[in-house]
C-alpha positions in Angstrom: 7.6 6.4 16.9 5.1 5.8 14.1 1.4 5.7 13.7 1.4 2.0 14.6 2.0 3.0 18.2 -1.7 3.6 18.7 -1.8 0.2 20.3 0.7 1.3 22.9 -1.1 4.6 23.4 -4.2 2.7 24.4 -2.3 1.4 27.4 -2.0 -2.1 26.1 0.9 -4.5 26.4 1.2 -5.4 22.8 3.5 -8.0 22.0 -8.9 -13.2 -7.6 -8.3 -11.2 -10.5 -11.0 -9.0 -12.2 -11.6 -9.4 -15.9 -8.5 -8.0 -17.6 -8.6 -5.7 -20.6 -8.5 -7.0 -24.1 -5.0 -7.7 -25.3 -3.7 -8.3 -21.8 -2.5 -11.8 -22.8 0.3 -10.1 -24.7 1.3 -7.9 -21.8 3.3 -8.9 -18.7 1.1 -8.7 -15.6 3.1 -7.2 -12.7 2.6 -7.2 -8.9 3.7 -3.7 -7.9 4.9 -3.7 -4.3 6.3 -7.2 -4.2 9.0 -7.8 -1.6 10.5 -11.3 -1.3 12.4 -11.1 1.9 10.0 -13.4 3.7 9.1 -10.9 6.4 5.5 -10.3 7.5 3.5 -8.4 10.1 4.2 -9.8 13.6 0.9 -9.5 15.4 0.1 -10.6 18.0 3.8 -10.7 18.9 5.3 -7.1 18.8 2.1 -6.0 17.1 2.0 -2.6 15.4 -0.7 -0.9 13.4 -1.1 2.0 10.9 -3.9 4.4 11.9 -6.0 7.1 10.2 -3.7 8.3 7.4 -2.8 7.9 3.8 0.5 6.1 3.4 3.1 6.8 0.8 5.9 4.2 0.5 9.3 5.7 -0.1 11.9 2.9 0.1 12.5 -0.8 0.8 16.1 -1.7 1.6 17.2 1.4 -0.4 15.0 0.6 -3.5 12.8 3.5 -4.2 10.9 1.9 -7.0 9.1 -1.0 -5.2 5.8 0.8 -5.2 6.3 2.9 -8.3 4.2 1.9 -11.4 6.7 0.8 -14.1 4.4 1.5 -17.1 1.0 2.8 -18.1 -1.7 0.3 -17.5 -4.6 -0.6 -15.3 -4.8 -2.0 -11.7 -7.2 -4.9 -11.6 -6.7 -6.1 -8.0 -4.8 -5.5 -4.8 -3.6 -7.7 -2.0 -2.7 -7.1 1.6 -1.0 -9.3 4.3 -2.3 -8.8 7.9 -1.1 -9.7 11.4 -3.5 -11.2 13.9 -4.0 -8.9 16.9 -4.9 -10.5 20.2 -8.5 -10.4 21.3 -7.8 -7.7 23.9 -5.8 -5.5 21.5 -8.5 -5.8 18.8 -11.3 -4.9 21.2 -9.5 -1.8 22.4 -8.6 -0.7 18.9 -12.1 -1.2 17.6 -13.5 0.7 20.6 -11.3 3.7 19.8 -11.1 3.5 16.0 -13.7 1.2 14.6 -13.2 -1.9 12.6 -9.9 -2.3 10.7 -10.1 -1.1 7.1 -8.0 0.0 4.2 -8.2 0.8 0.5 -5.7 1.3 -2.3 -4.8 4.7 -3.7 -2.9 5.9 -6.6 -0.6 8.9 -5.8 1.0 11.2 -8.3 4.1 12.9 -6.8 4.5 16.6 -6.8 7.3 18.8 -5.4 9.2 17.7 -2.4 6.8 15.6 -0.1 3.6 16.6 -1.9 1.3 14.2 -3.8 -2.1 14.1 -5.3 -4.6 11.2 -5.0 -5.6 10.6 -8.6 -7.6 7.3 -8.1 -8.5 4.7 -5.5 -10.4 1.6 -4.7 -13.3 1.3 -2.2 -12.3 0.8 1.4 -12.5 -2.9 2.6 -13.0 -4.3 6.1 -9.9 -6.3 7.1 -10.8 -8.2 10.2 -12.1 -11.3 8.4 -8.6 -11.7 7.0 -6.4 -11.2 10.1 -3.5 -13.6 10.2 -3.2 -14.1 6.5 -3.1 -12.5 3.0 -6.2 -11.7 0.9 -6.8 -10.3 -2.6 -9.6 -7.9 -3.6 -10.5 -7.9 -7.2 -11.6 -4.5 -8.5 -15.0 -4.4 -10.2 -13.7 -1.6 -12.3 -10.0 -1.4 -13.1 -8.0 1.7 -12.2 -6.0 3.5 -14.9 -2.4 4.4 -13.8 0.6 6.1 -15.5 4.2 5.2 -15.4 5.8 6.9 -12.3 2.6 6.9 -10.2 3.0 5.5 -6.7 0.7 2.8 -5.2 -0.3 4.0 -1.6 -2.7 2.8 1.1 -5.6 4.6 2.6 -6.3 3.6 6.3 -9.4 5.4 7.6 -9.3 3.4 10.9 -6.4 1.0 11.5 -4.6 -1.9 9.8 -2.1 -4.4 11.2 0.0 -4.5 8.1 3.3 -3.0 9.3 6.5 -5.1 8.8 9.4 -4.0 11.0 13.0 -4.9 11.6 14.6 -3.1 8.7 17.4 -0.5 8.5 16.8 3.2 8.1 16.9 2.8 4.3 13.4 1.4 4.5 10.7 4.0 5.1 7.3 5.4 4.3 5.5 8.7 4.7 2.1 9.7 6.2 -0.1 12.5 5.2 0.2 14.3 8.5 1.1 17.9 9.3 4.6 18.8 10.3 5.0 18.3 14.1 2.0 16.0 14.2 3.8 12.7 13.6 3.1 11.1 17.0 5.4 10.4 19.9 5.6 9.1 23.4 4.0 12.0 25.3 0.2 12.0 25.9 -0.1 15.1 23.7 1.8 13.5 20.8 -0.1 10.2 21.1 -3.3 12.1 20.1 -1.8 12.6 16.7 -2.5 8.9 15.9 -6.3 9.5 16.3 -6.6 12.4 14.0 -8.0 11.4 10.6 -5.6 12.6 7.9 -6.6 10.3 5.0 -6.9 11.9 1.6 -9.8 11.2 -0.7 -9.6 11.0 -4.5 -8.9 14.4 -6.1 -7.2 15.8 -3.0 -3.6 16.8 -2.7 -1.6 16.7 0.5 1.9 16.9 2.0 3.4 13.7 3.5 5.4 15.4 6.2 5.8 12.5 8.6 8.6 10.0 7.8 8.7 6.6 9.5 11.9 4.5 9.2 12.9 0.9 9.5 9.4 -0.4 8.5 7.2 -1.0 5.6 3.6 -2.0 4.8 2.8 -5.4 3.2 0.5 -4.9 0.2 0.7 -5.2 -3.6 -1.3 -4.1 -6.6 -1.8 -6.2 -9.8 -0.9 -4.2 -12.9 -1.9 -5.1 -16.4 0.3 -2.9 -18.7 -1.2 -1.1 -21.7 -0.6 -3.5 -24.6 1.9 -2.3 -27.2 2.2 -3.3 -30.8 5.1 -5.4 -31.7 6.5 -6.1 -35.2 7.1 -9.8 -35.9 10.6 -10.7 -36.9 11.1 -11.5 -40.6 11.6 -15.2 -41.2 15.1 -16.2 -42.2 13.8 -19.4 -44.0 14.4 -19.4 -47.7 11.3 -19.4 -49.9 10.9 -20.6 -53.4 8.5 -19.6 -56.2 6.7 -22.2 -58.3 6.7 -21.5 -62.0 
């Protein structure tokens, strides 16, 4: 049972790029977090949401590098795909947690399940974009290093979970051990506790949720590198 079960715990029957750095034309722009299996959040059918946590993606179909930054560079935008909760579900969630919102974070892994939030975007309201995908250009790009992980900060709730995977797809939440949620009234309270991490803070991502992922990406412009042109093989002549 993951943080998306907040909907159930409420007693509901829930069924543009920013200006890129100079030299970017020579670098290959990458969408970190791209998954091409055609799956998307299923709200309002079988709707599930992420609540009040910082999310650390760990694997998609066994691939642990989907959200890992492949090279030094700068994040210039991020995108998120959202389900469309029913009017009743949305009303109940907003009453309990406020308007849906999320922001991008850059996580630098430590030992075991620890990570530090080294950078992040501003938090955006998501409800105007329910039922589709939207892209947020960053007014100031974010520097990242190879090996950083692109995570998601959800201070309220976000209908961005994609389900139906095997156990080799998973993500972690910045919740304390034993506070990962569940079916009892006591454990359902875990979903309402704000465990989001702000920039500069470290945390342990003790709660592992399997068979699901979140649907978002980050646009990376790699740091340009100098290349040496190949010497021409064409014969030359000298005029005398």
